C-alpha positions as MATLAB code, in Angstrom:
seq = 'MKMKATIAVEFEAKEGQYRNVLESALMRGIGALAVAIEHGTFTGATGIKGGSVVTSIQKREIMD';
ca = [
      21.729  -31.786   -9.219;
      18.299  -29.973   -8.292;
      14.516  -31.721   -8.582;
      11.389  -30.105   -8.859;
       7.486  -31.390   -8.115;
       4.419  -30.415   -8.265;
       2.229  -31.669   -4.417;
      -1.439  -30.940   -4.817;
      -2.826  -29.660   -0.380;
      -6.709  -29.107   -0.149;
      -7.552  -27.940    3.267;
     -10.947  -26.510    4.291;
     -12.055  -23.775    6.830;
     -13.956  -23.746    9.383;
     -17.783  -23.193    9.801;
     -17.618  -19.700    9.770;
     -14.200  -18.380    8.474;
     -13.773  -15.774    5.766;
     -12.047  -16.820    2.529;
      -9.120  -14.522    2.918;
      -8.380  -17.054    5.367;
      -7.757  -19.876    3.346;
      -4.660  -17.974    1.291;
      -2.853  -16.694    4.475;
      -3.244  -20.513    5.061;
      -2.020  -21.261    2.041;
       0.730  -18.906    1.939;
       1.794  -19.531    5.385;
       2.303  -23.457    4.022;
       4.752  -23.103    1.211;
       6.666  -20.533    3.484;
       6.891  -22.869    6.026;
       7.564  -25.701    3.033;
      10.606  -24.343    2.051;
      12.021  -23.712    5.483;
      11.975  -26.912    6.185;
      13.373  -27.813    2.677;
      16.100  -25.923    3.419;
      16.841  -26.201    6.975;
      14.878  -29.364    8.198;
      12.605  -29.751   11.118;
      14.669  -29.957   14.050;
      17.935  -32.568   12.165;
      21.094  -31.570   11.411;
      22.254  -30.296    8.163;
      19.205  -30.854    4.949;
      22.456  -31.085    2.008;
      20.198  -27.783    0.390;
      21.639  -25.448   -0.903;
      21.520  -21.897    1.238;
      18.468  -19.825   -0.668;
      18.265  -22.814   -3.471;
      14.703  -22.662   -2.993;
      12.033  -20.988   -5.107;
       8.154  -22.328   -4.099;
       5.322  -21.060   -6.618;
       1.897  -21.724   -6.564;
       0.474  -23.155  -10.201;
      -3.457  -23.022   -9.398;
      -5.590  -22.194   -6.531;
      -9.225  -22.598   -6.989;
     -12.168  -22.121   -4.615;
     -14.414  -24.143   -3.756;
     -18.217  -23.602   -2.311;
];
């Protein structure tokens, strides 16, 4: 059995930050999401097959 979900995320950088902080934050978040799905967060076994979590970014846009 498999699941596929499309997730939208929107966030803002603090005043005075450069654009690359947005990209860095997105990449950290994607990685953390994959780990949380596979291993859980402060829980026991999740029931998710190890190595089966695949994340991808379908679209990204930096808005001024």
